[in-house]
C-alpha positions as CSV (number, residue, x, y, z in Angstrom):
1,M,0.1,-0.2,-0.1
2,Q,1.5,3.1,-1.0
3,K,1.3,6.4,1.2
4,V,0.1,9.3,0.5
5,E,1.6,12.8,0.9
6,R,-0.8,14.9,2.4
7,F,-1.0,19.0,2.0
8,E,0.2,21.5,4.3
9,G,-0.7,24.9,4.2
10,N,-4.3,26.6,3.2
11,Y,-6.2,26.6,-0.2
12,F,-4.9,29.4,-1.7
13,Q,-1.2,27.3,-1.5
14,W,-3.2,24.6,-2.1
15,L,-5.0,25.9,-5.4
16,K,-1.8,27.6,-6.5
17,E,0.0,24.2,-6.5
18,E,-2.3,22.9,-8.2
19,L,-2.4,25.6,-11.2
20,S,0.9,26.4,-11.6
21,G,1.8,22.9,-13.6
22,W,-0.7,23.6,-16.4
23,D,0.3,24.0,-20.1
24,R,-0.8,26.6,-22.2
25,L,-3.7,24.8,-24.0
26,P,-5.3,24.0,-20.1
27,W,-5.1,28.3,-19.7
28,A,-6.2,28.9,-23.0
29,V,-9.4,26.3,-22.6
30,F,-9.9,27.2,-19.0
31,G,-9.5,31.3,-20.4
32,G,-12.2,30.9,-23.2
33,G,-15.0,29.1,-20.8
34,V,-14.4,31.9,-17.8
35,G,-14.3,34.7,-20.8
36,F,-17.8,32.8,-22.2
37,Q,-19.6,32.4,-18.8
38,L,-18.8,36.4,-17.8
39,A,-20.1,37.1,-21.6
40,I,-23.1,35.3,-20.7
41,L,-23.7,37.1,-17.3
42,L,-23.1,40.3,-18.6
43,H,-25.6,39.5,-21.6
44,T,-28.7,38.5,-18.8
45,L,-27.8,41.2,-16.8
46,I,-27.8,43.9,-19.9
47,V,-30.9,42.5,-20.6
48,M,-32.5,42.3,-17.5
49,I,-32.2,45.9,-17.1
50,L,-33.3,46.2,-20.2
51,T,-36.7,44.5,-19.3
52,R,-37.3,46.3,-17.1
53,E,-36.9,49.4,-18.4
54,N,-39.4,49.0,-21.4
55,I,-41.8,47.8,-19.0
56,D,-41.4,51.1,-17.1
57,S,-42.0,53.0,-19.5
58,I,-45.1,51.4,-20.3
59,F,-46.8,51.4,-17.6
60,I,-45.2,55.4,-17.1
61,N,-47.0,56.1,-20.0
62,H,-50.1,55.0,-19.1
63,I,-50.2,56.0,-15.9
64,Y,-50.4,59.9,-17.3
């Protein structure tokens, strides 16, 4: 039975150690995925704000 090494340190030190061994291609795929998710988030926020503005303008125009 092999002895398993136990990491001694905090989460950020562990994360730095895990990500430091990556080549360029995994970083490119990871960056593309993060960028895509960020674009979806920002697009959704913009659409929600514009939808709210359009609904508000319809109701405000009917009140006055």
